[in-house]
LOVEXKOL-280133 format. One line per 5 residues: number of its first residue (from 1); for each residue x, y, z of N, C-alpha, C, CB. Coordinates in Angstrom, 3 decimals, m for minus. Atoms other than C-alpha are relative to their C-alpha. Last residue first. Glycine has a CB too. Example, Ala and Ser with C-alpha at 12.3 -4.5 7.8 and 13.67 -1.06 7.14 Angstrom:
// LOVEXKOL-280133
2	m0.820,m1.190,m0.060,13.670,m1.060,7.140,m0.770,1.090,0.730,0.414,0.462,m1.415  0.890,m1.190,0.000,12.300,m4.500,7.800,0.900,1.200,0.000,m0.992,0.027,1.246
//
This chain:
// LOVEXKOL-280133
189	0.851,0.923,m0.758,m18.342,m22.728,2.708,m1.223,m0.334,m0.817,m0.409,0.601,1.366  1.140,0.537,0.744,m15.441,m20.855,1.134,m0.747,m0.987,0.888,0.461,m0.685,m1.324  0.457,1.286,m0.517,m12.788,m18.579,2.624,m1.190,m0.458,m0.827,m0.373,0.094,1.510  1.125,0.620,0.700,m10.703,m15.693,1.329,m0.351,m1.302,0.709,0.339,m0.256,m1.508  0.240,1.445,m0.116,m8.482,m13.577,3.588,m1.229,m0.425,m0.787,m0.162,m0.398,1.466
184	1.291,0.230,0.632,m6.925,m10.150,2.989,m0.190,m1.503,m0.068,m0.086,0.663,m1.427  0.224,1.374,0.454,m4.126,m9.312,5.389,m1.402,m0.100,m0.547,0.220,m1.025,1.147  1.300,0.555,m0.375,m2.941,m5.733,5.808,m0.050,m1.434,m0.500,m1.186,0.851,m0.587  0.283,1.402,0.326,0.375,m3.896,5.731,m1.404,m0.367,0.449,1.035,m0.939,0.658  1.173,0.573,m0.641,1.331,m0.208,5.642,m0.210,m1.425,m0.473,m1.244,0.846,m0.284
179	0.373,1.216,0.716,4.722,1.312,4.849,m1.101,m0.681,0.799,1.233,m0.955,m0.206  m0.521,1.272,m0.465,5.010,4.855,6.140,m0.379,m1.139,m0.910,m0.483,m0.280,1.382  m0.904,0.680,0.934,3.826,8.459,5.894,0.515,m1.301,0.606,1.182,0.916,m0.378  m1.411,m0.220,m0.311,0.967,9.355,8.264,0.858,m0.789,m0.992,0.323,m0.419,1.472  m0.857,1.174,m0.215,m2.537,9.417,6.814,1.450,0.416,0.237,m0.082,m0.956,m1.207
174	m0.697,m0.106,m1.287,m4.512,12.671,7.274,0.966,m1.156,0.272,m1.010,0.072,1.114  m0.884,m1.163,0.084,m5.545,12.951,3.616,0.832,0.156,1.269,m0.815,1.270,m0.251  0.498,m1.234,m0.619,m6.961,9.439,3.939,1.024,1.139,m0.120,m0.338,m0.249,1.483  m0.900,m0.430,m1.066,m5.653,6.895,1.406,m0.542,1.297,0.609,1.458,0.198,m0.540  m0.019,m1.456,m0.039,m8.413,5.281,m0.619,0.821,0.422,1.211,m1.451,0.594,0.060
169	m0.192,m0.620,m1.312,m7.668,1.615,m1.291,0.039,1.521,m0.174,1.312,m0.520,0.683  m0.187,m1.434,0.189,m8.990,m0.423,m4.236,0.090,0.630,1.386,m1.171,0.635,m0.851  0.232,m0.779,m1.218,m8.638,m4.212,m4.161,0.351,1.452,m0.308,0.850,m0.550,1.215  m0.744,m1.255,m0.127,m9.026,m6.226,m7.365,m0.372,0.659,1.316,m0.291,0.955,m1.196  0.555,m1.176,m0.671,m10.112,m9.835,m7.698,0.949,1.195,0.038,m0.387,m0.362,1.396
164	m1.173,m0.815,m0.342,m8.894,m12.342,m10.336,m0.485,1.306,0.639,0.886,0.289,m1.275  0.182,m1.420,0.270,m11.474,m15.133,m10.673,1.236,0.751,0.466,m1.277,0.546,0.697  m1.093,m0.944,m0.279,m11.458,m18.928,m10.834,m0.418,1.421,m0.327,1.259,m0.372,m0.800  0.319,m1.371,0.401,m14.160,m21.607,m10.579,1.140,0.919,0.406,m1.337,0.472,0.635  m1.071,m0.921,m0.364,m13.711,m25.390,m10.430,m0.342,1.373,m0.562,1.387,m0.497,m0.530
159	0.109,m1.348,0.549,m16.515,m27.960,m10.395,1.175,0.837,0.501,m1.359,0.658,0.393  m0.741,m1.058,m0.696,m16.340,m31.709,m9.916,m0.146,1.335,m0.717,1.483,m0.372,0.116  m1.339,m0.243,0.521,m19.036,m33.814,m11.593,0.656,1.138,0.785,m0.050,0.335,m1.515  m0.963,0.531,m0.969,m22.026,m34.844,m9.455,1.444,0.207,m0.443,m0.253,m1.478,0.229  m0.176,1.446,0.145,m24.255,m32.591,m11.520,1.040,m0.430,1.023,0.436,m0.397,m1.469
154	1.305,0.523,0.427,m25.678,m29.076,m11.386,0.092,m1.490,m0.327,m0.521,0.781,m1.228  m0.102,1.005,1.055,m22.820,m27.728,m9.273,m1.404,m0.397,m0.424,0.812,m1.244,0.476  0.706,1.252,m0.276,m23.535,m24.566,m7.314,0.187,m0.922,m1.194,m1.522,0.248,0.287  0.061,1.024,1.030,m21.664,m21.290,m7.070,m0.809,m1.201,0.449,1.391,m0.434,m0.388  0.910,1.095,m0.368,m21.404,m17.997,m5.236,0.032,m1.018,m1.129,m1.473,0.521,0.258
149	0.580,0.829,1.063,m18.549,m15.466,m5.448,m0.958,m1.007,0.624,1.114,m0.731,m0.818  m0.806,m0.123,1.216,m16.812,m12.697,m3.458,m0.653,m0.729,m1.172,1.411,m0.548,0.238  0.172,1.200,0.821,m19.352,m12.206,m0.668,0.741,0.223,m1.307,m1.519,m0.317,m0.255  0.599,m0.205,1.317,m17.892,m9.423,1.489,m0.144,m1.349,m0.696,0.856,0.977,m0.859  m0.164,1.127,0.907,m17.118,m9.492,5.231,m0.773,0.253,m1.303,m0.479,m1.311,0.674
144	0.596,1.250,m0.476,m17.212,m6.050,6.854,0.273,m1.087,m1.041,m1.547,0.163,0.257  0.263,m0.289,m1.415,m15.243,m2.797,6.484,m0.628,m1.221,0.671,m0.929,1.240,0.149  m0.487,1.109,m0.810,m14.032,m4.371,3.216,m0.134,0.280,1.495,1.447,m0.293,m0.340  m0.926,m0.330,m1.081,m16.172,m1.925,1.250,0.394,m1.255,0.758,m0.623,1.026,0.957  0.582,m0.097,m1.344,m17.844,m3.305,m1.860,1.098,0.279,1.022,m0.762,m1.302,0.368
139	m0.897,0.289,m1.130,m17.027,m2.927,m5.578,m0.675,0.293,1.338,1.294,0.821,m0.121  0.701,0.817,m0.992,m19.960,m2.959,m8.031,0.834,m0.243,1.261,m0.388,m1.330,m0.615  1.082,m0.809,m0.562,m18.621,m0.075,m10.170,m0.779,m0.740,1.090,m0.949,0.427,m1.104  m0.592,m0.930,m0.975,m15.415,m2.071,m10.661,m1.082,0.866,0.653,1.061,0.899,m0.683  m0.715,m1.150,0.557,m17.456,m4.782,m12.391,0.554,0.881,1.122,m0.931,0.823,m0.919
134	m0.529,0.258,1.339,m18.720,m8.333,m11.640,0.804,1.154,m0.612,m1.128,m0.331,m0.907  m0.175,m1.342,0.538,m19.017,m7.776,m7.863,0.602,m0.144,m1.402,0.915,0.885,0.938  0.575,m0.939,m0.958,m20.264,m10.899,m6.077,0.020,1.421,m0.523,0.742,m0.072,1.315  m0.961,m0.885,m0.656,m19.616,m13.066,m9.120,m0.711,0.948,0.960,0.800,0.800,m1.044  0.469,m1.374,m0.038,m22.231,m15.771,m9.779,1.034,0.875,0.719,m1.382,0.088,0.698
129	m1.036,m0.799,m0.647,m21.290,m19.274,m10.885,m0.447,1.457,m0.070,1.412,m0.207,m0.683  0.206,m1.441,m0.027,m23.854,m21.898,m11.801,1.142,0.670,0.754,m1.357,0.347,0.646  0.590,m0.636,m1.165,m22.997,m25.447,m12.699,m0.134,1.496,m0.163,0.815,m0.301,1.215  1.251,m0.717,0.237,m21.051,m27.714,m14.991,m0.511,0.647,1.277,m1.057,m0.943,m0.566  1.185,0.618,m0.586,m17.410,m28.674,m14.673,m1.234,0.863,m0.233,0.204,m0.235,1.500
124	0.139,1.362,0.499,m14.424,m26.455,m15.369,m1.184,m0.622,0.725,1.317,m0.842,0.213  0.952,0.899,m0.647,m13.966,m22.722,m15.065,0.079,m1.385,m0.606,m1.422,0.544,m0.113  m0.183,1.381,0.455,m11.552,m19.883,m15.809,m1.004,m0.867,0.751,1.481,m0.503,0.235  m1.134,m0.031,0.929,m11.645,m16.065,m15.519,0.323,m1.386,m0.552,1.229,0.576,0.693  m0.702,1.286,0.051,m15.122,m15.799,m13.952,1.138,0.138,m1.011,m0.979,m1.185,m0.392
119	0.712,1.164,0.522,m16.040,m12.113,m13.692,0.805,m1.291,0.165,m0.334,0.214,m1.467  m0.109,0.116,1.442,m14.596,m9.398,m11.430,m0.723,m1.256,m0.445,1.478,m0.023,m0.449  m0.434,1.313,0.474,m14.265,m10.017,m7.718,0.325,m0.008,m1.478,m1.058,m1.025,0.285  0.893,0.468,1.066,m14.432,m6.436,m6.510,0.583,m1.246,m0.628,m0.220,1.097,m1.072  m0.307,1.247,0.719,m13.063,m5.355,m3.187,m0.975,m0.164,m1.141,m0.057,m1.232,0.946
114	1.167,0.604,0.657,m12.972,m1.966,m1.394,0.476,m1.168,m0.861,m0.775,1.056,m0.869  m0.285,0.942,1.089,m10.477,m0.555,1.098,m1.304,m0.566,m0.544,0.928,m1.147,0.486  m0.558,m0.776,1.114,m10.912,2.575,3.242,0.347,m0.884,m1.193,1.243,0.755,0.457  1.117,m0.659,0.679,m13.223,0.590,5.560,0.457,0.889,m1.148,m0.794,0.822,0.990  0.376,0.851,1.137,m10.146,m1.516,6.356,m1.202,0.556,m0.753,m0.307,m1.416,0.479
109	1.012,1.031,m0.229,m8.996,1.323,8.592,m0.361,m0.754,m1.285,m1.251,0.629,0.597  1.005,m0.420,0.973,m5.725,3.126,7.973,m1.040,m1.110,0.047,0.609,0.222,m1.482  1.024,0.853,0.603,m3.659,2.643,11.096,m0.813,0.746,m1.044,m0.922,m0.551,1.072  1.045,m0.844,0.565,m0.380,4.000,12.505,m0.980,m0.913,m0.722,0.593,1.090,m0.969  0.881,0.547,1.027,1.862,1.958,14.773,m1.065,1.021,m0.401,m0.663,m1.294,0.498
104	1.285,0.462,m0.490,4.470,3.924,16.717,m0.896,m0.432,m1.172,m0.685,1.104,0.830  0.626,m0.465,m1.231,6.561,2.102,15.718,0.162,1.512,0.068,0.622,m0.696,1.258  m0.813,m0.706,m0.997,7.319,0.952,12.183,m0.832,0.407,1.216,0.646,1.241,m0.627  m0.979,0.951,m0.483,5.454,m1.672,10.122,0.789,0.624,1.150,0.942,m0.443,m1.141  m1.400,m0.228,0.352,2.461,0.561,9.658,0.880,m1.064,0.625,0.453,1.395,0.447
99	m0.810,m0.583,m1.079,m1.060,m0.769,9.879,1.439,0.142,m0.459,m0.073,m0.867,1.282  m1.340,m0.224,0.527,m3.769,m1.451,7.286,0.802,0.701,1.089,m0.030,0.845,m1.331  m0.366,m1.392,0.216,m6.860,m2.816,9.025,1.412,0.048,m0.566,m0.103,0.823,1.319  m0.396,m0.662,m1.237,m7.568,m6.519,8.532,0.174,1.483,m0.321,1.322,m0.626,0.601  m1.277,m0.696,m0.065,m9.501,m7.756,5.555,0.270,0.461,1.416,0.022,1.189,m0.963
94	m0.098,m0.947,m1.116,m12.300,m10.195,4.799,1.381,0.650,m0.049,m0.241,m0.716,1.386  m1.302,m0.645,m0.169,m13.380,m12.175,1.725,m0.089,0.982,1.164,0.446,0.728,m1.310  0.026,m1.320,m0.633,m16.207,m14.650,1.213,1.424,0.523,0.173,m0.724,m0.059,1.369  m1.346,m0.456,m0.351,m16.700,m17.602,m1.131,m0.115,1.406,0.574,0.961,m0.029,m1.245  m0.181,m1.450,m0.013,m20.182,m19.135,m1.104,1.429,0.298,0.435,m1.034,0.699,0.948
89	m1.143,m0.521,m0.751,m20.990,m22.733,m2.008,0.031,1.517,m0.116,1.331,m0.616,m0.512  m0.536,m1.308,0.387,m24.125,m24.580,m3.096,1.256,0.342,0.797,m1.060,1.090,0.199  0.131,m1.051,m1.011,m24.655,m28.336,m2.650,0.558,1.339,m0.510,0.725,m0.417,1.295  m0.052,m1.316,0.623,m25.092,m30.450,m5.787,m0.175,1.124,1.036,m1.078,0.108,m1.081  1.247,m0.730,0.188,m24.403,m34.029,m4.758,0.216,1.354,m0.646,m0.699,0.174,1.319
84	1.090,0.818,0.514,m21.115,m35.359,m3.386,m1.246,0.878,m0.169,m0.288,m1.205,0.950  0.935,0.627,m0.935,m18.332,m32.849,m2.874,m1.077,m0.799,m0.734,m0.653,1.063,0.887  0.080,1.416,0.389,m15.577,m32.215,m5.423,m0.966,m0.749,0.911,1.399,m0.662,0.047  1.046,0.735,m0.714,m15.852,m28.418,m5.300,m0.082,m1.413,m0.544,m1.372,0.712,m0.126  0.226,1.327,0.569,m12.793,m26.365,m6.272,m0.981,m0.747,0.889,1.338,m0.792,m0.143
79	0.792,0.883,m0.861,m12.636,m22.617,m5.626,m0.210,m1.304,m0.752,m1.378,0.656,0.402  0.698,1.139,0.582,m9.828,m20.615,m7.264,m0.754,m0.773,1.074,0.987,m0.922,m0.726  0.586,0.773,m1.100,m8.402,m17.137,m6.604,m0.799,m1.129,m0.646,m0.916,0.904,0.947  1.120,0.916,0.210,m6.143,m15.664,m9.298,m0.381,m0.748,1.277,0.344,m0.997,m1.095  m0.351,1.254,0.651,m3.990,m12.618,m8.576,m1.222,m0.909,m0.064,1.159,m0.697,0.743
74	m0.532,0.933,m0.986,m4.658,m9.906,m5.986,0.469,m1.302,m0.630,m1.042,m0.290,1.048  0.594,1.338,0.093,m5.065,m7.201,m8.620,0.661,m0.895,1.031,0.156,m0.597,m1.434  m0.866,1.075,0.487,m4.044,m3.727,m7.519,m0.794,m1.297,m0.061,1.250,m0.164,0.908  0.602,1.332,0.124,m5.648,m0.377,m6.760,1.029,m0.989,m0.522,m1.232,0.035,m0.934  m0.902,0.922,0.682,m4.660,3.080,m5.511,m0.675,m1.370,m0.075,1.384,m0.090,0.736
69	0.516,1.369,0.043,m6.750,6.086,m4.487,0.967,m0.849,m0.810,m1.442,m0.050,m0.614  0.134,0.658,1.305,m5.309,9.456,m3.466,m0.614,m1.393,0.153,1.375,m0.099,m0.697  1.225,m0.427,0.660,m5.847,11.600,m0.358,m0.252,m0.660,m1.345,0.030,1.461,m0.182  1.143,m0.151,m0.915,m2.255,11.173,0.763,m1.194,0.518,m0.785,0.343,0.966,1.185  0.087,m1.228,m0.796,0.000,10.288,m2.142,m1.198,m0.035,0.924,m0.080,1.225,m0.906
64	1.201,m0.794,0.270,0.636,6.762,m3.399,m0.001,1.212,0.923,m1.299,m0.849,0.196  0.081,m1.266,m0.727,3.667,4.512,m3.671,m1.252,0.767,m0.408,1.257,0.855,m0.255  m0.849,m1.110,0.413,3.415,0.887,m4.794,m0.188,1.234,0.869,m0.275,0.349,m1.437  0.837,m0.972,0.690,0.536,m1.566,m4.380,0.810,1.204,m0.477,m1.126,0.459,0.913  m0.489,m1.338,m0.285,2.973,m4.350,m3.509,m0.810,0.976,m0.840,1.533,0.128,m0.294
59	0.237,m0.906,1.119,1.164,m7.673,m3.421,0.479,1.379,0.426,m1.519,0.022,m0.423  0.465,m1.339,m0.298,2.633,m10.180,m0.990,m0.208,0.775,m1.289,0.988,0.727,0.915  m0.848,m1.181,0.025,3.202,m13.907,m1.159,m0.729,1.288,0.294,0.654,0.109,m1.311  m0.815,m0.169,m1.204,1.116,m16.876,m2.131,0.770,1.304,m0.120,0.973,m1.206,0.205  m1.426,m0.214,0.248,m1.675,m16.714,m4.664,0.755,0.136,1.316,0.218,1.251,m0.871
54	m0.300,m1.412,0.257,m4.968,m18.174,m3.460,1.480,0.146,m0.305,m0.400,0.892,1.212  m1.428,m0.232,0.108,m6.556,m21.600,m3.260,0.201,1.454,m0.417,0.667,m0.988,m1.018  m0.380,m1.243,0.670,m10.060,m22.328,m1.967,1.523,0.061,m0.043,m0.600,1.259,0.733  m1.216,m0.704,m0.402,m11.434,m25.745,m1.064,0.195,1.284,m0.793,1.212,m0.902,m0.173  0.280,m1.347,0.466,m14.590,m27.862,m0.994,1.198,0.822,0.465,m1.394,0.570,0.558
49	m0.376,m1.207,m0.724,m13.752,m31.534,m0.642,m0.566,1.257,m0.656,1.512,0.100,0.091  0.860,m1.079,0.475,m14.807,m35.079,m1.554,0.283,1.238,0.836,m1.510,m0.396,0.077  0.527,m0.850,m1.072,m11.951,m37.536,m1.012,m0.823,1.121,m0.628,1.157,0.583,0.884  0.187,m1.399,0.363,m11.389,m40.270,m3.580,m0.626,0.771,1.154,m0.873,0.119,m1.256  m1.265,m0.715,m0.151,m9.878,m43.638,m2.613,m0.121,1.485,m0.294,1.038,m0.602,m0.900
44	m1.102,0.824,0.462,m13.179,m45.387,m2.007,1.305,0.727,0.278,m0.142,m0.331,m1.506  0.629,1.022,0.835,m15.543,m42.532,m1.479,1.111,m0.850,m0.587,m0.894,0.635,m1.132  m0.901,0.798,0.827,m14.363,m40.352,1.393,m0.798,m1.061,m0.750,1.107,m0.658,0.864  0.479,1.375,0.106,m16.620,m37.658,2.726,0.956,m0.751,m0.912,m1.473,m0.061,m0.542  1.299,m0.026,m0.646,m15.887,m34.115,3.872,m0.650,m1.379,m0.056,m0.905,1.048,m0.656
39	1.068,0.720,0.692,m12.205,m34.568,3.136,m1.305,0.022,0.782,0.419,m1.434,m0.256  m0.116,1.390,m0.410,m10.212,m31.879,4.959,m1.147,m0.759,m0.669,m0.038,m0.150,1.574  m0.672,0.703,1.078,m10.355,m28.675,2.949,0.301,m1.446,0.360,1.274,0.714,m0.365  0.927,0.413,1.051,m13.009,m27.332,5.301,0.671,m0.750,m1.132,m0.703,1.193,m0.552  0.786,1.130,m0.487,m10.681,m27.284,8.318,m0.935,m0.515,m1.084,m0.801,0.398,1.243
34	m0.888,1.149,m0.084,m8.235,m25.083,6.434,m0.760,m1.231,0.454,1.160,0.284,0.949  m0.018,0.715,1.268,m11.064,m22.730,5.548,0.868,m1.240,0.069,0.486,0.906,m1.107  1.190,0.846,0.063,m11.628,m21.758,9.179,m0.005,m0.815,m1.282,m1.277,0.849,0.095  m0.215,1.136,m0.906,m8.066,m20.499,9.357,m1.178,m0.950,m0.047,0.226,0.483,1.438  0.324,m0.233,m1.412,m8.674,m18.276,6.298,0.226,m1.254,0.834,m1.451,0.466,0.144
29	1.341,0.506,m0.277,m6.835,m18.895,3.007,m0.274,0.213,1.484,m0.141,m1.517,m0.397  0.044,1.326,m0.614,m3.816,m16.574,2.806,m1.441,m0.481,0.034,0.609,0.021,1.432  1.169,0.827,0.288,m2.829,m13.441,0.895,0.132,m1.368,0.656,m0.189,m0.155,m1.514  m0.337,1.418,0.015,m0.480,m10.692,2.086,m1.270,m0.798,m0.209,0.713,m0.427,1.311  1.050,0.888,m0.503,m1.110,m7.070,1.164,0.493,m1.427,m0.101,m1.334,0.184,m0.786
24	m0.318,1.417,0.166,1.452,m4.295,0.767,m1.144,m0.820,0.569,1.349,m0.367,0.695  0.965,0.913,m0.592,0.618,m0.606,0.218,0.392,m1.432,m0.315,m1.422,0.297,m0.507  m0.245,1.283,0.644,3.282,2.019,m0.387,m0.879,m0.992,0.736,1.536,m0.418,0.037  0.178,1.231,m0.765,2.212,5.557,0.449,0.360,m1.206,m0.838,m1.436,m0.121,0.504  0.896,0.907,0.694,3.252,9.020,m0.685,m0.108,m1.252,0.850,0.504,m0.325,m1.450
19	0.864,m1.136,0.310,4.938,11.900,0.926,m1.050,m0.703,m0.819,0.746,1.248,m0.781  m1.156,m0.812,m0.324,6.583,8.944,2.476,m0.513,1.418,m0.112,1.255,m0.285,m0.953  0.192,m1.436,0.218,3.476,6.897,2.685,1.289,0.693,0.389,m1.220,0.560,0.822  m0.656,m0.931,m0.909,4.093,3.188,2.318,m0.277,1.430,m0.415,1.504,m0.256,0.045  m0.268,m1.283,0.635,2.124,0.292,0.918,0.660,0.923,0.983,m1.280,0.627,m0.542
14	m1.044,m0.755,m0.672,1.468,m3.367,1.597,0.178,1.299,m0.747,1.334,m0.797,0.074  0.145,m1.449,m0.009,m1.392,m5.642,0.775,1.145,0.620,0.769,m1.347,0.417,0.608  m0.666,m0.776,1.029,m1.803,m9.338,0.168,m0.340,1.460,0.190,m0.401,m0.480,m1.409  m0.539,m1.277,m0.413,m2.832,m12.045,2.564,0.688,0.681,m1.158,0.960,m0.172,1.160  m0.718,m0.479,1.159,m5.136,m14.901,1.829,0.480,1.398,0.347,m0.892,m0.015,m1.298
9	0.043,m1.425,0.299,m6.311,m16.784,4.860,0.829,0.337,m1.225,0.487,0.801,1.190  1.072,m0.423,0.863,m7.239,m20.453,5.115,0.010,1.475,m0.381,m1.263,m0.316,0.640  0.822,m0.928,m0.768,m5.002,m21.178,8.127,m1.113,0.610,m0.845,0.865,1.100,0.584  0.738,0.673,m1.063,m3.693,m24.321,6.459,m0.879,0.964,0.771,0.955,m0.692,0.946  m0.654,m0.137,m1.289,m2.705,m22.426,3.343,m0.870,m0.630,1.067,0.284,1.479,0.326
4	0.974,0.145,m1.072,m3.708,m23.478,m0.118,0.770,0.079,1.293,m0.812,m1.340,m0.109  m0.295,0.846,m1.136,m1.197,m22.066,m2.557,m1.191,m0.073,0.924,1.218,0.507,0.744  1.089,0.044,m0.955,m1.349,m20.537,m6.005,0.335,m0.977,1.101,m1.315,m0.380,m0.681  m0.495,0.536,m1.236,1.533,m19.423,m8.251,m1.128,0.072,1.020,1.262,0.762,0.481
//
């Protein structure tokens, strides 16, 4: 179940700390991405685009204890490039902080979350595809924007690249019990 969202963001993460935590994440394409999925050049009846699609809905990371680490797959992310020529593309991922649903709002910073793209899970068309983090040992903190994947067509044929990223969250020992939410957004340019 994949959906391109007009705002371009991919949201997925939710969790709660009772004596443990439940982590929920929502997935959406980023707002900037929505503008990029508009045809970049029309050829006859065919529109040339660069777009990202992500699973819709929320990922429930389940319950976790303070001081523990929890991980979950975000589902399949796909980049499709039908643009003219052989321009490169870069898919990036960002996250918001994890905040509680209840008041007063509690926060676990996005720096406690890490992302790893994993390898290509499906592809079509010719070209180069380079995962940002091919293994769990390569995961990167979501404190700042992370490059998820790079690619480049080597012919005018359309290219599609899919991967199934994983997010790992370390729960601080000082975290307050509750259900936490964050938004993880993918974009491509």
